[in-house]
mmCIF file of the C-alpha atoms, coordinates in Angstrom:
data_MODEL
# 
_entry.id   MODEL 
# 
loop_
_atom_site.group_PDB 
_atom_site.id 
_atom_site.type_symbol 
_atom_site.label_atom_id 
_atom_site.label_alt_id 
_atom_site.label_comp_id 
_atom_site.label_asym_id 
_atom_site.label_entity_id 
_atom_site.label_seq_id 
_atom_site.pdbx_PDB_ins_code 
_atom_site.Cartn_x 
_atom_site.Cartn_y 
_atom_site.Cartn_z 
_atom_site.occupancy 
_atom_site.B_iso_or_equiv 
_atom_site.pdbx_formal_charge 
_atom_site.auth_seq_id 
_atom_site.auth_comp_id 
_atom_site.auth_asym_id 
_atom_site.auth_atom_id 
_atom_site.pdbx_PDB_model_num 
ATOM 1   C CA . MET A 1 1   ? -12.479 17.323  -4.250 1.00 0.00 ? 1   MET A CA 1 
ATOM 2   C CA . SER A 1 2   ? -13.534 14.087  -2.214 1.00 0.00 ? 2   SER A CA 1 
ATOM 3   C CA . LYS A 1 3   ? -16.660 13.819  -0.065 1.00 0.00 ? 3   LYS A CA 1 
ATOM 4   C CA . LYS A 1 4   ? -16.552 12.600  3.519  1.00 0.00 ? 4   LYS A CA 1 
ATOM 5   C CA . ARG A 1 5   ? -17.891 9.246   3.866  1.00 0.00 ? 5   ARG A CA 1 
ATOM 6   C CA . THR A 1 6   ? -21.222 9.097   6.038  1.00 0.00 ? 6   THR A CA 1 
ATOM 7   C CA . ASN A 1 7   ? -21.478 6.478   8.570  1.00 0.00 ? 7   ASN A CA 1 
ATOM 8   C CA . TYR A 1 8   ? -25.021 5.376   9.451  1.00 0.00 ? 8   TYR A CA 1 
ATOM 9   C CA . SER A 1 9   ? -26.152 3.780   12.772 1.00 0.00 ? 9   SER A CA 1 
ATOM 10  C CA . SER A 1 10  ? -27.277 0.396   12.850 1.00 0.00 ? 10  SER A CA 1 
ATOM 11  C CA . ALA A 1 11  ? -30.748 1.458   14.235 1.00 0.00 ? 11  ALA A CA 1 
ATOM 12  C CA . PHE A 1 12  ? -30.993 3.830   11.202 1.00 0.00 ? 12  PHE A CA 1 
ATOM 13  C CA . LYS A 1 13  ? -30.117 1.079   8.781  1.00 0.00 ? 13  LYS A CA 1 
ATOM 14  C CA . THR A 1 14  ? -32.559 -1.414  10.535 1.00 0.00 ? 14  THR A CA 1 
ATOM 15  C CA . LYS A 1 15  ? -35.368 1.157   10.369 1.00 0.00 ? 15  LYS A CA 1 
ATOM 16  C CA . LEU A 1 16  ? -35.132 1.789   6.688  1.00 0.00 ? 16  LEU A CA 1 
ATOM 17  C CA . VAL A 1 17  ? -34.842 -1.949  5.710  1.00 0.00 ? 17  VAL A CA 1 
ATOM 18  C CA . LEU A 1 18  ? -37.785 -2.778  8.021  1.00 0.00 ? 18  LEU A CA 1 
ATOM 19  C CA . GLU A 1 19  ? -39.711 0.066   6.140  1.00 0.00 ? 19  GLU A CA 1 
ATOM 20  C CA . LEU A 1 20  ? -38.705 -1.480  2.919  1.00 0.00 ? 20  LEU A CA 1 
ATOM 21  C CA . LEU A 1 21  ? -39.680 -4.954  3.896  1.00 0.00 ? 21  LEU A CA 1 
ATOM 22  C CA . GLN A 1 22  ? -43.075 -3.861  5.197  1.00 0.00 ? 22  GLN A CA 1 
ATOM 23  C CA . ASN A 1 23  ? -43.856 -2.218  1.818  1.00 0.00 ? 23  ASN A CA 1 
ATOM 24  C CA . GLU A 1 24  ? -44.654 1.117   3.624  1.00 0.00 ? 24  GLU A CA 1 
ATOM 25  C CA . SER A 1 25  ? -42.710 2.924   0.795  1.00 0.00 ? 25  SER A CA 1 
ATOM 26  C CA . THR A 1 26  ? -40.747 1.985   -2.300 1.00 0.00 ? 26  THR A CA 1 
ATOM 27  C CA . LEU A 1 27  ? -37.032 1.780   -2.443 1.00 0.00 ? 27  LEU A CA 1 
ATOM 28  C CA . ALA A 1 28  ? -37.033 5.046   -4.520 1.00 0.00 ? 28  ALA A CA 1 
ATOM 29  C CA . GLN A 1 29  ? -39.086 6.800   -2.020 1.00 0.00 ? 29  GLN A CA 1 
ATOM 30  C CA . ILE A 1 30  ? -37.171 5.824   1.074  1.00 0.00 ? 30  ILE A CA 1 
ATOM 31  C CA . VAL A 1 31  ? -33.782 6.683   -0.574 1.00 0.00 ? 31  VAL A CA 1 
ATOM 32  C CA . SER A 1 32  ? -34.984 10.158  -1.803 1.00 0.00 ? 32  SER A CA 1 
ATOM 33  C CA . LYS A 1 33  ? -36.623 10.836  1.702  1.00 0.00 ? 33  LYS A CA 1 
ATOM 34  C CA . HIS A 1 34  ? -33.338 9.929   3.630  1.00 0.00 ? 34  HIS A CA 1 
ATOM 35  C CA . ASN A 1 35  ? -30.904 11.149  0.882  1.00 0.00 ? 35  ASN A CA 1 
ATOM 36  C CA . ILE A 1 36  ? -29.048 7.871   0.678  1.00 0.00 ? 36  ILE A CA 1 
ATOM 37  C CA . LEU A 1 37  ? -27.772 5.771   -2.262 1.00 0.00 ? 37  LEU A CA 1 
ATOM 38  C CA . PRO A 1 38  ? -30.234 3.092   -3.450 1.00 0.00 ? 38  PRO A CA 1 
ATOM 39  C CA . GLN A 1 39  ? -27.289 0.525   -3.356 1.00 0.00 ? 39  GLN A CA 1 
ATOM 40  C CA . ASN A 1 40  ? -26.806 1.241   0.313  1.00 0.00 ? 40  ASN A CA 1 
ATOM 41  C CA . LEU A 1 41  ? -30.274 0.260   1.207  1.00 0.00 ? 41  LEU A CA 1 
ATOM 42  C CA . VAL A 1 42  ? -30.056 -2.785  -1.086 1.00 0.00 ? 42  VAL A CA 1 
ATOM 43  C CA . ASN A 1 43  ? -26.802 -3.868  0.727  1.00 0.00 ? 43  ASN A CA 1 
ATOM 44  C CA . TRP A 1 44  ? -28.317 -3.325  4.122  1.00 0.00 ? 44  TRP A CA 1 
ATOM 45  C CA . LYS A 1 45  ? -31.413 -5.320  3.221  1.00 0.00 ? 45  LYS A CA 1 
ATOM 46  C CA . LYS A 1 46  ? -28.986 -8.227  2.047  1.00 0.00 ? 46  LYS A CA 1 
ATOM 47  C CA . ILE A 1 47  ? -27.104 -8.054  5.289  1.00 0.00 ? 47  ILE A CA 1 
ATOM 48  C CA . PHE A 1 48  ? -30.172 -7.725  7.378  1.00 0.00 ? 48  PHE A CA 1 
ATOM 49  C CA . LEU A 1 49  ? -31.834 -10.869 5.737  1.00 0.00 ? 49  LEU A CA 1 
ATOM 50  C CA . ALA A 1 50  ? -28.514 -12.842 5.889  1.00 0.00 ? 50  ALA A CA 1 
ATOM 51  C CA . ASN A 1 51  ? -28.399 -12.347 9.694  1.00 0.00 ? 51  ASN A CA 1 
ATOM 52  C CA . ALA A 1 52  ? -32.106 -12.644 10.496 1.00 0.00 ? 52  ALA A CA 1 
ATOM 53  C CA . GLU A 1 53  ? -31.442 -16.092 11.735 1.00 0.00 ? 53  GLU A CA 1 
ATOM 54  C CA . ILE A 1 54  ? -29.549 -14.659 14.688 1.00 0.00 ? 54  ILE A CA 1 
ATOM 55  C CA . ALA A 1 55  ? -32.640 -12.917 15.790 1.00 0.00 ? 55  ALA A CA 1 
ATOM 56  C CA . MET A 1 56  ? -34.511 -16.130 16.144 1.00 0.00 ? 56  MET A CA 1 
ATOM 57  C CA . GLU A 1 57  ? -31.730 -17.993 17.909 1.00 0.00 ? 57  GLU A CA 1 
ATOM 58  C CA . SER A 1 58  ? -30.552 -15.202 20.189 1.00 0.00 ? 58  SER A CA 1 
ATOM 59  C CA . SER A 1 59  ? -29.394 -17.622 22.902 1.00 0.00 ? 59  SER A CA 1 
ATOM 60  C CA . LYS A 1 60  ? -27.214 -19.422 20.484 1.00 0.00 ? 60  LYS A CA 1 
ATOM 61  C CA . ALA A 1 61  ? -25.590 -16.096 19.220 1.00 0.00 ? 61  ALA A CA 1 
ATOM 62  C CA . VAL A 1 62  ? -25.141 -14.996 23.005 1.00 0.00 ? 62  VAL A CA 1 
ATOM 63  C CA . LYS A 1 63  ? -23.586 -18.307 23.729 1.00 0.00 ? 63  LYS A CA 1 
ATOM 64  C CA . GLU A 1 64  ? -21.211 -18.153 20.810 1.00 0.00 ? 64  GLU A CA 1 
ATOM 65  C CA . TYR A 1 65  ? -20.334 -14.429 21.786 1.00 0.00 ? 65  TYR A CA 1 
ATOM 66  C CA . LYS A 1 66  ? -19.602 -15.555 25.422 1.00 0.00 ? 66  LYS A CA 1 
ATOM 67  C CA . GLU A 1 67  ? -17.425 -18.464 24.306 1.00 0.00 ? 67  GLU A CA 1 
ATOM 68  C CA . GLU A 1 68  ? -15.273 -16.196 22.157 1.00 0.00 ? 68  GLU A CA 1 
ATOM 69  C CA . LEU A 1 69  ? -15.107 -13.689 24.931 1.00 0.00 ? 69  LEU A CA 1 
ATOM 70  C CA . ILE A 1 70  ? -13.775 -16.237 27.336 1.00 0.00 ? 70  ILE A CA 1 
ATOM 71  C CA . LYS A 1 71  ? -11.322 -17.380 24.727 1.00 0.00 ? 71  LYS A CA 1 
ATOM 72  C CA . SER A 1 72  ? -10.178 -13.974 24.176 1.00 0.00 ? 72  SER A CA 1 
ATOM 73  C CA . GLN A 1 73  ? -9.763  -13.286 27.790 1.00 0.00 ? 73  GLN A CA 1 
ATOM 74  C CA . GLU A 1 74  ? -7.831  -16.452 28.298 1.00 0.00 ? 74  GLU A CA 1 
ATOM 75  C CA . GLN A 1 75  ? -5.532  -15.555 25.531 1.00 0.00 ? 75  GLN A CA 1 
ATOM 76  C CA . ASN A 1 76  ? -4.995  -11.915 26.883 1.00 0.00 ? 76  ASN A CA 1 
ATOM 77  C CA . GLU A 1 77  ? -4.035  -13.637 30.222 1.00 0.00 ? 77  GLU A CA 1 
ATOM 78  C CA . ARG A 1 78  ? -1.533  -15.868 28.488 1.00 0.00 ? 78  ARG A CA 1 
ATOM 79  C CA . LEU A 1 79  ? -0.012  -13.058 26.665 1.00 0.00 ? 79  LEU A CA 1 
ATOM 80  C CA . THR A 1 80  ? 0.095   -10.864 29.837 1.00 0.00 ? 80  THR A CA 1 
ATOM 81  C CA . THR A 1 81  ? 1.845   -13.579 31.635 1.00 0.00 ? 81  THR A CA 1 
ATOM 82  C CA . LEU A 1 82  ? 4.363   -14.039 28.834 1.00 0.00 ? 82  LEU A CA 1 
ATOM 83  C CA . VAL A 1 83  ? 5.031   -10.218 28.730 1.00 0.00 ? 83  VAL A CA 1 
ATOM 84  C CA . GLY A 1 84  ? 5.739   -10.099 32.374 1.00 0.00 ? 84  GLY A CA 1 
ATOM 85  C CA . LYS A 1 85  ? 8.142   -13.051 32.174 1.00 0.00 ? 85  LYS A CA 1 
ATOM 86  C CA . VAL A 1 86  ? 10.052  -11.474 29.367 1.00 0.00 ? 86  VAL A CA 1 
ATOM 87  C CA . THR A 1 87  ? 10.129  -8.137  31.116 1.00 0.00 ? 87  THR A CA 1 
ATOM 88  C CA . VAL A 1 88  ? 11.704  -9.881  34.231 1.00 0.00 ? 88  VAL A CA 1 
ATOM 89  C CA . GLU A 1 89  ? 14.186  -11.746 32.186 1.00 0.00 ? 89  GLU A CA 1 
ATOM 90  C CA . LYS A 1 90  ? 15.055  -8.475  30.356 1.00 0.00 ? 90  LYS A CA 1 
ATOM 91  C CA . GLU A 1 91  ? 15.611  -6.686  33.647 1.00 0.00 ? 91  GLU A CA 1 
ATOM 92  C CA . TRP A 1 92  ? 17.602  -9.596  35.142 1.00 0.00 ? 92  TRP A CA 1 
ATOM 93  C CA . LEU A 1 93  ? 19.852  -9.648  32.045 1.00 0.00 ? 93  LEU A CA 1 
ATOM 94  C CA . ALA A 1 94  ? 20.381  -5.832  31.967 1.00 0.00 ? 94  ALA A CA 1 
ATOM 95  C CA . LYS A 1 95  ? 21.406  -6.080  35.738 1.00 0.00 ? 95  LYS A CA 1 
ATOM 96  C CA . LYS A 1 96  ? 23.842  -8.862  34.909 1.00 0.00 ? 96  LYS A CA 1 
ATOM 97  C CA . LEU A 1 97  ? 25.406  -7.104  32.058 1.00 0.00 ? 97  LEU A CA 1 
ATOM 98  C CA . LYS A 1 98  ? 26.084  -4.016  34.098 1.00 0.00 ? 98  LYS A CA 1 
ATOM 99  C CA . SER A 1 99  ? 27.663  -6.187  36.708 1.00 0.00 ? 99  SER A CA 1 
ATOM 100 C CA . ILE A 1 100 ? 30.101  -7.648  34.455 1.00 0.00 ? 100 ILE A CA 1 
ATOM 101 C CA . LYS A 1 101 ? 33.081  -5.197  34.032 1.00 0.00 ? 101 LYS A CA 1 
ATOM 102 C CA . PRO A 1 102 ? 35.301  -5.361  30.922 1.00 0.00 ? 102 PRO A CA 1 
ATOM 103 C CA . PRO A 1 103 ? 38.817  -6.865  31.746 1.00 0.00 ? 103 PRO A CA 1 
ATOM 104 C CA . GLN A 1 104 ? 41.387  -4.141  32.609 1.00 0.00 ? 104 GLN A CA 1 
ATOM 105 C CA . PHE A 1 105 ? 44.263  -3.996  30.052 1.00 0.00 ? 105 PHE A CA 1 
ATOM 106 C CA . GLN A 1 106 ? 47.423  -4.812  31.972 1.00 0.00 ? 106 GLN A CA 1 
ATOM 107 C CA . THR A 1 107 ? 50.343  -2.793  30.839 1.00 0.00 ? 107 THR A CA 1 
ATOM 108 C CA . THR A 1 108 ? 53.676  -4.315  31.446 1.00 0.00 ? 108 THR A CA 1 
ATOM 109 C CA . SER A 1 109 ? 56.868  -2.244  31.632 1.00 0.00 ? 109 SER A CA 1 
# 
């Protein structure tokens, strides 16, 4: 029987990592208190420390996020325009196809 995977909030993960970094409790104490796997806390700590630079350069992170958002919006607009164009062409072609009648077979007697 498989166990359902538990998802922890980023606030919860941050709280536990900070508790570990501040040496308030040992790793073993924290994991037993919160009933989590030790490897989870170790991984969260690695991720936290790897991304700590972002906290000190928040304006840079925000700027990069905004630039990425603008690029995504521009791409979305281009794709929406393309979909609209293709839809109009499809409808026009469907109309033309209906207006073309197959040639009548003429019978000669």
